[in-house]
N, C-alpha and C positions, 0 to 999 in steps of 0.2 A: 457362932462364927459366921461372919459375912464374907461372901465372895465378891470380889471386885469385878464388875462386868466390863469387858473390853469393848471399846467402840470399834465398829467395823472400819477397816482401812479404806481410804478413798479409792474408788475404782480409777484405773488409769484413763486419762483423757484419750478419746479416740484419735488415731492418727489421721489427719486430713488426707483424703484421696484427691490428688490433683485431677482437675477436669481435663478430659482429653481435648487436645487442640483441634478446633474445627477444621475439617478438610476444606481446602481452598483451591486445589488444582487437580485436573484429570491426569496430567502427566507429572513429571517430577517437580515442576515449578510452574508458577503462573506465567512466567515469561515464555516457557515452552508452549503452554496453551495458546497464548497470543500468536506465537510464531506459526504454529500449525494452522490456526484459524486464518492468518494472513496468507499462508501457503495455499489453502483451499480456495480462498477468495480469488487469488491471482490465477490459480489453475482454471477454475470455471470461467472466469472472465476471458482468459486467453483462448480457451477452446471455443467459446461462443463467438468471439469478436475478432479473431485473428484476420479473417479476410478484409475487414475494414482497415485494420492496421497495415496490411500489405499495400492497399491502395494509397494510404496516407504516406507510407515510406517511399513509394515510387513517385508520388506526386512531388514530395519535397526534394527528391533527388534530381528531378527533371528541371533543368534551368530554363527550358522553353515553355513550361506550363503557363498558360494564359488564364484559363478559367479558374474560378474559385473552387475549392474542394467542397462542392455542394452535394446534397443527397442524390440529385440526378446524375451528377458526374461520377459519384461513387458507384451507383448502380450500373451505369454504362461501363465503367472500368471493370467491375467484377464480371459482368456478362462477357466482355471482350477477353478477359483472362481465362474464364472457364471455356470459352469457345475455341481459343487459339493455343492454349498451353499444350505442349506435347506430353505433359504428365497426366492429362485428363482433367475434367472439370473440377472434381473435388480436390485432388492433389494439387492442381494448379492454383486454386484460390487459397490453399493452405501451404504454399511454398514458404519455407523459412519458419515453419511452426516450431521445430525442435529448439532452436536458440531462443525464440520468443517465449515459449513455454518455460524453458529453464530460467530465463532472465526474470520473467514475471513472478514465478513461484518463489525463486530464491530471493528476489528483491523484496517482495512483500513479507516473506517469512523473516528475513534478516531485519527488515525495517521494524516490524512489530516486536521482534525479540529485543533489539537494541532500545527501542522506545520504551518498552515495559521495564527493562533493566534500569535505564536512566531515571525513569520516574520513581521506581522503587528506591533507588539510591537517594533521591531527593527527599522522600518522605520518611526514610529510616531515621527515627529519633527515639532512642531508648528512654528518654525522660518524659515522652508524651504518652498519655493514656487514651487520647482521642484520635480519631482518624484525621489526618492532615490532608487538606485539599490544596493542590498546587495552584499557583497563580497562572494567568495567561502567559506571562513572560517565561515562567518555568516550562510550561508546555511548549512554547515557541522554541526555547533553547534545547529541550530534549528532542524535539522533532527535527530541528536543524542538524544536531550532532548525529542523530540516527540516520538521517538522509545522507550526510557526508560519508559516514562509515560504510553505509550500504553502497554508495556510488564507487568508493574505492575498491570494494570487493567484486562488484558485478559489472564494471565498465567493459571488460573484455567480452563478456557475453552479449551485451547490447551492440558492440561493434560488429560481432559476428552475425547477429540477427539482421542488422542493416545490410551487410554485404550479401548474405544468403537470400534476402528478399529481392535484391537487385541483380543477382547473377542470372545469366540465361539458363532457362530450364533445360534446354536441349544439350548444353555443354557446360555443366556446372563446374566451377573451380573447386568448391568445397563439397565433400560428400556428407558431412554432418558436423555437429557442433564440435566434437573432439578433434576431428580432422582439421577443421577450420582454425581452432585455437592453436594446434600444433604447427600448422602451416604458417600462420601469422607470426608466431613466436620464433620460428626457424628463420624466416626471411626478413622480418621487420623488427624483431627483438621486442624488449619490454616496452619501448616507446610506441611501437606499432600497436600493441595490445591496449595501450592507454590513450590512444588518440581520442579526442573529444571529451577528455575528463574535465578540463577546465570549464567549458560551458555547462557540463553536468553538475559540477559543484556550485556554480552560480545559480543553477536552477533549483538547488536545495531550498531556496527561500519559498518557492511555491508550495512545496509539501509542508514546510514548517508553518506557514500561515494557515494552510488548509486544516492541519491537525489542531492548531490553537483554536480556531473557530469551531471545529468539530467537537472538541472537548467542552467548550463553553455551552454549545447547543445541547449536548448530551446532559450536562448538569442542569440546564434549564428544564429540559423534558422530565428528568428525574424528579425535580422539585415540583413540577406540575402534577405528576402522578401521585406524589406523596400527599399533596393538598387536595387532590380530587380522586380519592381511592375508588369511587364507584363510577367514574367516567369510563366510557368505552374507549379503548386505546389500541390502535392497530400498530403493533411494533414494527412490522415490515414497512409501513408507511412512514413511521418515525425515522427508521434507519435511512430510507431513501431521501426523505426531506432534509435530514441533517447532512447527508453526503452531498446532495445537490447544492444546498446553500453554502456549505463550507468550500466546495470546489469552485463555485461561482465567485465568491469573495476572493479566493486565492488567484483565480484567473484575472479578475478585474485589477487586482493589485499588482500582479507581476507581468501582465501582458505587454505593457510598454517596453519592458526589458527585452522580451523576445523580439519585438518589432525593431528595436535598436540593433540587436544582434543581426537580424536578417537584412538590415540596410534599407528597409522600406521608408524609414523616417527621412532619409536623405532625399528621396524623390517626392514624398508627399507631406513632409513637415509634421507639425503637431496633429493635424487632422488625420493623419495616417496612423497615429499611435494606437487607436482602438479599431482600426479597420480589420474586419474578419473575426472580431472577438466572438460575436454571436455564433457564427458557424463553428469556431474552434470549441466553444463550450458545448454545443450540441453534439459535436463529434466525440468528445471524451466522456460525456456524461453517462452513456450506457455502461461503459467499463467501470466507471467510478461506482455507480449504483450496485452493479452485480458484485463487485469486490467487497464493498462495505456491508451489504446485506448478508452475504455469505459469512463474512468475518464476524459480524455481530451475532448471528444465529449460532455459528459454531462455538463462539466464546460462551454464549449462554448455555449451550448443551454441555460443554466441558465443565462449567461451573456447577450446573445442576447435578452432574454425575461425578463430582470430585472424589478422588480416591486417596489423595495425599494432603 
């Protein structure tokens, strides 16, 4: 009698274990990472360079200012403020810091948050398996919309900053940012808080062009690093160079608009369109470099230590 040998039953196929999604952000989202990085960049830039901004604000508000806002004029003005301010030398040159700090940190934080969210919305494509790179026009549009939204939210703070920088130190009208906002809202209403919004919205084009150029330069630098992996590359120098070039391109492109608004073109014609451009670029460049270097290094830190 023969016994029939049973064939072994096939073993069940192993259940595939899904790969964990790679962590991509330090905070809850990449947009928050960018917002915090922008906040930090704006904070350090304001703390270091507020005295220069104080001189610029007073210079622009003085209808009788004859000299150019040169380095020597800035140095003399700071020395005069430090020597004569009833608040003392340090508090004197930092008059109006609180609204400037709040405005800069909130503006850069919001700007990078909006900008990151808008870019992410543009690249979200469930059918695509490869990384989508935005076009210059898309970067321009995202930056312009981010700038407009940020201006709508922060205009009252910049209004307060200007007024607090100009008020007499020995008889201040506003005791601080919150008091100033409440006072203006009570006496001038919503229209008072949003004075100057129209030129601010027109000025959005400057930031949009700057970010479009900045993104293209970053992409070019990344491509060079990929093709030259052994080349010595100073990232801080890269961040500064891309910030300087993009800011310069934006300034050259939009400066005639600022001249038209100021009325200089009526007196000096076409030749006056770029008068003072060099001094203007040199004046804003330190803040631009500090902000973008801190932003890039903070973003890199958050990406390297991603938790989510």
